[in-house]
GUVEX-513055 format. One record per residue (C-alpha): residue in three letters; x, y, z. Coordinates in Angstrom, 3 decimals. Each point is the difference from the previous one (the first is absolute). Example, Ala and Ser with C-alpha at 12.3 -4.5 7.8 and 13.67 -1.06 7.14 Angstrom:
   rest          u          v          w
    Ala     12.300     -4.500      7.800
    Ser      1.370      3.440     -0.660
END
This chain:
   rest          u          v          w
    Met     19.287    -34.441      5.789
    Pro      4.298     -0.518     -0.023
    Lys      0.791      1.809      3.307
    Leu      2.751      2.737     -0.915
    Lys      3.426     -0.503      1.245
    Gly      0.376      0.401      3.235
    Ala     -3.561      0.375      0.938
    Gly     -1.196      0.129      3.531
    Thr      3.486      1.349      1.173
    Ser      0.533      3.683      1.038
    Arg      1.802      2.063     -1.874
    Glu      0.829      3.775     -0.094
    Arg     -1.279      1.747     -2.765
    Arg      1.639      0.489     -3.914
    Lys      1.006      3.753      0.122
    Thr     -1.272     -0.440     -3.613
    Glu     -3.207     -0.753      1.500
    Val     -1.577      2.852     -0.069
    Pro     -3.640     -0.046     -0.595
    Gly     -0.384      4.268      0.172
    Gln      3.115      0.678     -2.942
    Ala     -2.062     -2.542     -2.290
    Leu     -3.311      1.687      1.043
    Gly      1.876      2.891     -0.821
    Ile      0.829     -0.963     -3.385
    Gly     -3.517     -1.625     -1.469
    Leu     -1.372      3.363      1.457
    Gln      0.953      2.526     -2.778
    Tyr     -1.196     -2.416     -2.697
    Thr     -3.550     -0.548      1.996
    Arg     -0.201      3.937      0.602
    Leu      1.163      0.845     -3.615
    Val     -3.236     -1.982     -0.846
    Gln     -1.473      2.416      2.303
    Leu      0.838      2.781     -1.816
    Leu     -0.273     -1.081     -3.385
    Leu     -3.775     -0.797      1.305
    Leu     -0.462      3.808      0.802
    Ala      2.072      1.529     -2.456
    Pro     -2.233      2.787     -2.314
    Pro      0.705     -0.960     -4.094
    Gly      3.082      1.143     -1.913
    Ser      2.264      0.007      3.316
    Ala      2.675     -2.956      0.688
    Cys      1.458     -1.848      3.276
    Ser      3.292     -1.175      0.300
    Met      2.226     -2.264      2.554
    Glu      3.606      0.982      1.634
    Tyr      0.091      2.554     -2.638
    Leu     -0.822      3.281      1.421
    Asp     -0.625     -1.014      2.851
    Asp     -0.668     -3.560      1.589
    Leu     -3.677      0.913     -1.137
    Ala     -0.854      2.965     -2.440
    Gln     -2.820      0.781     -2.038
    Glu     -0.083      3.161     -2.663
    Asp     -2.503      1.752     -2.101
    Asn     -0.287      3.265     -1.277
    Lys     -0.584      1.519      3.400
    Gly      3.108     -1.466      1.678
    Val      1.560     -2.845      1.405
    Lys     -1.078     -1.439      3.010
    Leu      3.629     -1.930      1.225
    Gly     -0.728     -2.973      2.604
    Gln      1.639     -1.607      3.264
    Ser     -1.603     -3.199      0.510
    Lys      0.638     -0.996      4.132
    Ser     -1.371     -4.165      0.923
    Ala     -0.486     -0.106      4.385
    Leu     -0.410     -2.826      1.121
    Thr      0.648      0.971      3.235
    Ala      2.010      3.087     -0.039
    Asn     -1.394      3.961     -0.570
    Pro      1.631      0.518     -2.916
    Val     -1.410      3.608      0.619
    Ala      1.079      0.351      4.023
    Asp      1.359      3.658      0.957
    Arg      3.770     -1.479     -0.223
    Ala     -0.860     -2.818     -2.511
    Lys      2.704     -0.460     -2.638
    Pro     -2.016     -0.700     -2.763
    Leu     -2.041      3.504      0.587
    Trp      3.408      1.887      0.007
    Lys      2.065     -1.661     -2.663
    Thr     -3.273      0.703     -2.656
    Leu     -0.097      3.504      1.110
    Ser      3.814      0.421     -0.465
    Asn     -0.174     -1.153     -3.591
    Trp     -2.950      2.004     -0.552
    Val      1.537      3.242      0.764
    Thr      3.443     -0.556     -1.046
    Leu     -1.935     -0.735     -3.232
    Ala     -1.529      2.813     -0.231
    Thr      3.734      2.240      1.188
    Gln      1.525     -1.601     -3.131
    Gly     -2.647      0.791     -1.967
    Gly     -1.081     -3.558     -1.098
    Cys     -3.682      0.376      0.268
    Asn     -2.447      3.352      0.211
    Pro     -1.471      0.177      3.505
    Ala     -2.456      2.344     -0.811
    Arg     -1.767     -2.446     -2.221
    Thr      1.264     -3.549      2.105
    Thr     -2.439     -1.666      1.806
    Phe      2.174     -2.228      2.844
    Glu     -1.498     -2.763      1.028
    Leu      1.145     -2.496      2.532
    Tyr     -1.836     -3.308     -0.045
    Val     -0.561     -2.422      2.874
    Ser     -1.513     -2.952     -0.220
    Arg     -2.347      0.524      3.182
    Pro     -1.837      2.135      2.031
    Val      2.929      2.089      1.137
    Ser      0.672      3.248      2.055
    Gly      2.353      2.721      2.068
    Thr      0.145      3.070      1.439
    Leu      2.105      1.585     -2.355
    Val     -0.512     -2.012     -3.263
    Asp     -3.966      0.970      0.551
    Ala      1.241      3.741      0.032
    Leu      1.991     -0.109     -3.069
    His     -2.978     -1.897     -1.681
    Gly     -2.500      2.610      1.412
    Ala      2.239      2.575     -1.484
    Val     -1.455      1.725     -3.018
    Ser      0.540      3.844      0.725
    Glu      3.784      1.912     -0.240
    Asp     -0.629      0.731      3.569
    Ser     -1.640     -3.580      1.252
    Ala      2.593     -1.251     -2.106
    Gln      3.156      1.896      2.343
    Ala     -1.988     -0.633      3.220
    Ala      0.038     -3.612     -0.506
    Ile      4.298      0.079     -0.936
    Leu      0.267      2.271      3.196
    Leu     -1.736     -3.199      1.755
    Ala      2.022     -2.299     -0.837
    Arg      3.182      1.962      0.651
    Asp     -0.802      1.186      2.991
    Thr     -1.025     -3.395      0.843
    Leu      3.183     -1.936     -1.096
    Trp      2.396      2.306      0.749
    Gly     -1.638      2.452      2.132
    Glu     -1.027      3.066      0.001
    Ala      2.249      3.233     -2.000
    Pro      2.880      1.184      0.586
    Ser      1.280     -2.149      2.858
    Tyr     -1.255     -3.514     -1.891
    Val      0.657     -1.877      3.189
    Lys     -0.960     -3.455     -1.187
    Arg      1.509      0.236     -3.413
    Asp      2.764     -2.330      0.821
    Glu     -2.055     -2.523      1.861
    Val     -1.237     -0.822     -3.711
    Ala      0.535     -3.350     -0.550
    Ala      2.627     -0.779     -2.321
    Glu     -2.248     -1.948     -2.553
    Ile     -1.845      2.897     -0.632
    Ala      2.095      2.637      0.872
    Pro      1.177      0.840     -3.803
    Tyr     -3.133     -0.156     -1.252
    Val     -1.631      2.261      2.332
    Glu      2.607      2.515     -0.484
    Asn     -0.209      0.158     -3.158
    Val     -3.708      1.074     -0.007
    Leu      0.223      2.064      2.588
    Ser      3.099      2.110     -1.159
    Ala     -1.543      0.097     -3.658
    Asp     -1.012      3.496     -1.313
    Leu     -3.787      0.426      2.179
    Ala     -1.632      0.883     -3.313
    Ile      1.139     -3.197     -1.742
    Val     -1.074     -1.964      2.626
    Ala     -3.508      1.372      0.633
    Gln     -1.115     -0.358     -3.272
    Val      1.123     -3.984     -0.041
    Val     -2.075      0.289      3.497
    Arg     -2.616      1.925     -1.994
    Asn     -0.573     -2.874     -2.949
    Phe      0.940     -2.953      2.627
    Asn     -2.662     -2.518      0.809
    Leu     -0.080     -3.321      2.267
    Thr     -1.917     -3.018     -1.855
    Cys     -1.370     -2.607      1.648
    Gly     -1.002     -3.171     -1.079
    Ser     -2.546     -2.731      1.857
    Gly      2.916     -1.989      1.378
    Ser     -0.883     -1.913     -3.286
    Pro      1.408      0.858     -2.951
    Gln     -1.475     -2.602     -2.128
    Ala     -3.353      0.686      2.393
    Asp      0.453      3.373     -1.575
    Val      0.128     -0.631     -3.969
    Glu     -3.048     -2.052      0.411
    Ala     -1.681      2.841      1.949
    Leu      0.851      2.148     -2.980
    Leu     -1.108     -2.594     -2.645
    Arg     -3.777     -0.532      2.131
    Thr     -0.233      3.876     -1.212
    His     -0.562     -0.942     -3.383
    Pro     -2.500     -1.975     -1.996
    Ile      1.295     -3.275      0.624
    Ser     -0.985     -3.193      1.367
    Gln     -0.057     -0.589      3.512
    Ser      1.954     -3.132     -0.679
    Lys      2.287      0.695     -2.041
    Ile      1.742      2.340      2.015
    Gln      2.501     -1.470      1.050
    Asp      0.759     -2.072     -3.186
    Ile      1.029      3.632     -1.873
    Ala      1.922      1.272      2.990
    Asp      1.490     -2.762     -0.299
    His      0.571     -0.016     -3.439
    Met      0.626      3.804     -0.437
    Ser      3.024     -0.277      3.168
    Gly      1.623     -2.626     -2.235
    Val      0.028      1.395     -3.362
    Val      1.370      3.263      2.004
    Lys      2.460     -1.882      1.871
    Arg      1.303     -1.804     -3.518
    Arg     -0.115      3.572     -2.092
    Ile      2.303      1.833      2.948
    Asp      1.839     -3.003      0.081
    Glu      0.754     -0.028     -3.882
    Leu      0.411      3.731     -0.161
    Leu      2.897     -0.563      2.757
    Glu      2.002     -2.582     -1.667
    Ala     -0.006      1.704     -3.394
    Arg      1.331      3.065      2.703
    Lys     -3.206      1.961     -1.263
    Pro     -1.427      2.359      1.767
    Ala     -2.890     -1.839      2.188
    Ile     -2.858      2.332     -1.989
    Ile     -3.166     -1.464     -0.189
    Ser     -2.880      2.177     -1.840
    Arg     -3.112      0.116      1.566
    Asp     -1.755     -0.135     -3.116
    Asp      2.210     -3.582     -0.844
    Phe     -1.381     -1.124      3.417
    His     -3.506      1.145     -0.370
    Thr     -0.034     -1.846     -3.074
    Trp      1.093     -3.549      1.149
    Tyr     -2.050      0.765      3.087
    Gly     -3.199      0.472     -1.932
    Ala      1.221     -3.248     -2.650
    Tyr      0.523     -2.402      2.848
    Val     -3.676      1.349      1.414
    Arg     -1.917     -0.372     -3.174
    Lys      1.982     -3.696     -0.565
    Ile     -1.153     -1.233      3.589
    Asp     -2.998      2.633      1.485
    Arg     -1.398      1.256     -3.770
    Asp     -3.519     -1.482      0.384
    Thr     -0.160      2.143      3.509
    Val     -1.814      3.584     -1.401
    Leu     -1.411      1.119     -3.380
    Gln      1.804      3.361     -0.720
    Thr     -1.964      2.440     -2.190
    Arg      0.765      1.810     -2.957
    Ala     -3.294      2.357      0.215
    Lys      0.764      4.088      0.756
    Arg     -2.661      0.878      1.839
    Pro     -1.617      3.038     -2.005
    Ser     -0.010      3.737      0.332
    Asn     -3.310      1.726      1.174
    Glu     -0.796      1.611     -3.142
    Glu     -0.242     -3.739     -1.241
    Ala     -1.553     -1.662      2.872
    Lys     -2.746      2.461     -0.202
    Gly     -1.111     -1.298     -3.506
    His     -1.379     -3.535      1.946
    Leu     -1.965      1.559      2.744
    Pro     -3.632      0.097     -1.933
    Arg      1.133     -4.235      0.130
    Leu     -2.315     -2.020      2.357
    Phe      2.692     -1.031      2.583
    Val      0.817      3.821      0.418
    Gln     -4.273      0.663      0.219
    Gln     -0.197     -2.744      2.749
    Leu      2.606      2.346      2.130
    Asp     -2.636      2.675     -0.799
    Leu     -2.607     -1.904      1.784
    Ile      1.724     -0.101      3.131
    Gly      1.241      3.554     -0.145
    Met      3.962     -0.785     -0.517
    Pro      2.389      3.313     -0.416
    Phe      1.090      0.877     -3.287
    Glu      4.079     -1.147      0.600
    Asp     -1.887     -3.240      0.916
    Lys     -1.240     -0.203     -3.347
    Leu      2.727      0.669     -2.039
    Glu      2.256     -2.934      2.534
    Ala     -2.852     -2.285     -0.646
    Val      0.492      1.147     -3.936
    Gly      3.753     -0.597     -0.301
    Asp     -0.654     -3.440      1.853
    Tyr     -2.191     -0.892     -2.498
    Leu      2.317      0.887     -2.904
    Met      2.872     -0.974      1.471
    Ala     -1.221     -3.910      0.805
    Ala     -1.537     -0.131     -3.187
    Ala      3.555      0.213     -1.447
    Asp      1.413     -1.716      2.244
    Arg     -2.699     -3.209     -0.828
    Thr      0.776      0.618     -3.332
    Ala      4.174      0.150      0.315
    Trp     -0.283     -2.984      1.864
    Ala     -1.549     -2.146     -2.175
    Ala      1.808      0.522     -2.792
    Ser      2.963     -0.702      1.152
    Gly     -0.898     -2.989      1.719
    Glu      0.478      0.925      3.595
    Val     -3.823     -0.208      0.778
    Asp     -2.144     -3.074     -1.851
    Ala     -2.703      1.563     -0.951
    Ser     -2.172     -2.109      1.940
    Ser      1.435      1.571      3.343
    Phe     -1.683      2.960     -0.608
    Glu     -3.432     -1.692     -0.225
    Glu      1.040     -1.884      3.656
    Leu      1.122      3.729      1.353
    Asp     -3.234      1.823     -0.954
    Gly     -1.959     -3.317      1.485
    Asn      2.145      0.268      3.173
    Leu     -0.991      3.892      0.318
    Lys     -3.247     -0.719     -0.744
    Arg     -0.660     -2.440      2.979
    Ser      2.542      2.116      2.275
    Trp     -2.820      3.269     -0.904
    Arg     -3.071     -1.961      0.807
    Asn      1.186     -1.540      3.515
    Lys      1.555      4.160      0.701
    Arg     -3.709      1.543     -1.559
    Leu     -1.783     -2.845      2.702
    Ala      2.240      1.318      2.855
    Cys     -0.723      2.932     -0.892
    Glu     -3.782     -0.021      0.223
    Val      0.541     -0.786      3.438
    Ala      2.673      1.914      1.246
    His     -1.798      3.057     -1.438
    Ser     -3.592     -0.719     -0.519
    Gly     -2.438      2.983      1.048
    Lys      2.211      2.555     -2.029
    Ser      0.251      1.884     -2.657
    Gly      0.376     -1.618     -3.603
    Asp      3.118      2.042     -0.631
    Val      1.705     -0.763      3.447
    Gln     -0.240     -3.291     -0.583
    Gly      1.369      0.339     -3.334
    Lys      2.396      1.138      1.456
    Ala      0.797     -2.329      2.311
    Leu     -0.377     -2.967     -2.807
    Tyr      2.223      2.100     -1.927
    Ala      2.840      0.559      2.530
    Asp      0.198     -3.461      0.763
    Cys     -0.191     -1.464     -3.295
    Met      3.079      2.351     -0.680
    Gln      1.480     -1.857      2.331
    Val      0.055     -3.252     -1.972
    Ser      3.363     -2.286     -0.129
    Val      0.146     -2.823     -3.144
    Ala      2.910     -1.087     -1.785
    Val     -0.341     -1.326     -3.460
    Gln      1.865     -2.733     -0.560
    Glu      1.000     -0.512      3.579
    Lys      2.024      3.301     -1.029
    Gly     -0.658      3.298      1.432
    Thr     -1.542      3.150     -1.857
    Pro      1.246      3.545      0.071
    Asp     -2.194      2.204      2.234
    His     -2.197      1.263     -2.715
    Phe     -0.948     -2.805     -1.186
    Val     -2.692     -1.671      2.216
    Pro     -1.961      3.656      0.198
    Gly      0.317     -0.337     -3.601
    Cys     -1.370     -3.394     -0.632
    Leu     -3.017      0.859      2.579
    His     -0.958      3.467     -1.873
    Arg     -0.138     -2.489     -3.701
    Leu     -2.730     -2.334      2.121
    Ala     -1.450      3.047      1.167
    Asp     -0.072      1.225     -3.554
    Asp     -1.974     -2.164     -0.995
    Leu     -2.425     -0.209      2.952
    Thr      1.422     -3.348      0.624
    Ile      0.103      1.931      3.705
    Gly     -0.333      2.990      1.347
    Trp      0.346      2.272      3.493
    His     -3.703      1.328     -0.157
    Pro     -2.690     -2.394      1.911
    Asp     -1.787      1.392     -3.030
    Phe      2.366     -0.029     -2.848
    Ala     -1.791     -2.387     -2.489
    Ile     -2.996      1.764      0.193
    Gln      1.035      3.962     -0.396
    Leu      2.680     -1.041     -2.717
    Lys     -0.907     -2.870     -1.834
    Pro     -2.025      2.218     -2.133
    Lys      2.652      2.161     -0.407
    Arg      1.601     -2.719     -1.601
    Ala     -2.292     -1.161     -2.336
    Ala     -0.202      3.741     -1.072
END
């Protein structure tokens, strides 16, 4: 590897080599990805338009300032980022640039931080608590009224911002404080994006790929808008369209999506005479459980038909599924006989039923909706291939023949 010119010699770091500044710029893009993942349908998120970052929907606006924090605490009691941000928001509200009653003011910091004053501001949700937080800030920085003996001691770099906040109309400042939130990341904004993605039904092995791709898509789109001198706004719905398309491209085989709708109670009641419901009668299951079983059975049947017709699942895979379910049932039945020997038939049956309803079996290595495997088990119970009560076959075969 070639050495950099001057390698091995000590030299003073150039002023342009400031990791914190680079992180601060990059943080806005990453935080925007987080906001788009969390934003409600129909909303829009922006960068360097209404504020550093913003989210807008029919309920109001969220204005956001993002701060990286490698070493210093940007929300310490006398931190310039805290007071400059508050001053900007108070000025905006005072000049009519926003309606503070319908605006959320979010200060996002990339790692966990706190401070006496910012904690008080964050925790103020009522008029009284907001005014108490403002009074605490005034007493801390200026000293008690009316002399304000510490007012002249405020550092020059924050003095004008503190003056602007503490001298403004108390009602306006209190409203800003009531809607103020401090949001802290884990210390790794990219890891926080990945944490959000882990709550979605996608393969864990694809998380980093998807996070990197969507971060790149958002940065490119924002850069294109800024270069064209257009507002850097991305609609939440557009983002989720791009996101969904990429997930389907690289992870489309992870989860089978249901198209079936759960039947109404009246529709379900028409299937109560079926054998799989009579199986539940034998072990004394309550009426609500029978209705749920009917719903699972009907939805699973509809899914099997739809997935086979669309080509999402090969028909032979359902035969493999049934074989796996029967084998699982036999093993659990044996375990149940050992664990509950000597107990009544309905108690044994309930134990076996509860255990089988927790079974999870993939179809072509794809996850399935929660109702699907229980519905397939009821399908097998309907033709008496499996059952719950130890004597289910003896008691129900005559009814099946009839």
